[in-house]
C-alpha positions in Angstrom: 31.8 3.0 29.2 33.6 3.4 25.9 32.8 1.6 22.7 35.5 -0.8 21.4 35.9 -0.3 17.7 37.8 -2.4 15.1 39.2 0.6 13.1 41.5 0.3 10.2 43.4 3.0 8.5 43.4 3.5 4.7 44.6 6.2 2.3 42.8 7.6 -0.7 43.6 10.2 -3.2 40.9 12.9 -3.2 40.6 15.8 -5.7 41.5 19.1 -4.2 38.0 20.6 -4.9 36.3 17.7 -3.2 38.6 17.9 -0.2 37.8 21.6 0.1 34.1 20.9 0.1 34.6 18.2 2.8 36.6 20.7 4.9 33.8 23.4 4.5 31.2 20.9 5.7 33.4 19.8 8.6 33.9 23.4 9.6 30.2 24.2 9.5 29.4 21.0 11.5 32.3 21.6 13.9 33.6 18.1 13.1 36.8 16.8 11.6 37.3 15.6 8.0 37.1 11.9 9.1 33.7 12.4 10.5 32.4 13.9 7.3 34.0 11.2 5.1 32.7 8.4 7.3 29.2 9.8 7.2 29.4 10.0 3.4 30.7 6.4 3.2 28.0 5.1 5.5 25.3 6.8 3.5 26.7 5.3 0.3 26.9 1.8 1.8 23.5 1.9 3.6 21.3 4.0 1.3 23.0 4.7 -1.9 24.6 2.8 -4.8 26.6 0.6 -2.4 23.3 -0.9 -1.0 21.9 -1.4 -4.5 25.1 -3.3 -5.5 24.9 -5.5 -2.5 21.2 -6.3 -3.1 21.9 -7.0 -6.8 24.7 -9.4 -5.8 22.5 -11.2 -3.3 19.8 -11.5 -6.0 22.2 -12.9 -8.5 23.5 -15.4 -6.0 20.0 -16.5 -5.3 19.4 -17.1 -9.0 22.7 -19.0 -9.2 21.3 -21.3 -6.5 18.2 -21.9 -8.5 15.9 -20.0 -6.2 14.4 -17.8 -8.9 10.9 -18.0 -10.4 10.5 -19.0 -14.1 9.4 -16.4 -16.7 6.2 -18.4 -17.6 5.2 -18.6 -13.9 5.6 -14.8 -13.5 3.6 -14.2 -16.7 0.8 -16.5 -15.6 0.6 -14.5 -12.4 0.5 -11.2 -14.3 -2.2 -12.5 -16.6 -4.3 -13.5 -13.5 -3.9 -10.1 -11.9 -4.9 -8.4 -15.1 -8.0 -10.6 -15.5 -9.1 -10.0 -11.9 -8.6 -6.2 -12.3 -10.7 -6.3 -15.5 -13.4 -8.3 -13.8 -13.6 -5.8 -10.9 -13.7 -2.9 -13.3 -16.7 -4.4 -15.3 -18.4 -5.4 -12.0 -18.2 -2.0 -10.4 -21.5 0.0 -10.4 -20.1 3.1 -12.1 -18.5 1.2 -15.0 -19.6 1.8 -18.5 -20.3 -1.1 -20.9 -19.8 -0.9 -24.6 -23.1 -0.9 -26.4 
């Protein structure tokens, strides 16, 4: 059974040297240009800068809704973590004490 796709067509201007590289990859992979370009776009959107931009936008929207944590709260938690780490270090059997 075939998969129904909601495809749209768009046009972009691509520098000649980039298009040549795309064509070389397509030839090696025995695919067409569209396949190579779609793979590159998917990678950008899912794993690259496009993903980071979406995550940043979601974080900013969260802050705009007042869902953030205040600076003082974060610093209190950091101080607590540091104190616990120092306590563990001084309590460990191999630790050296200042004389």
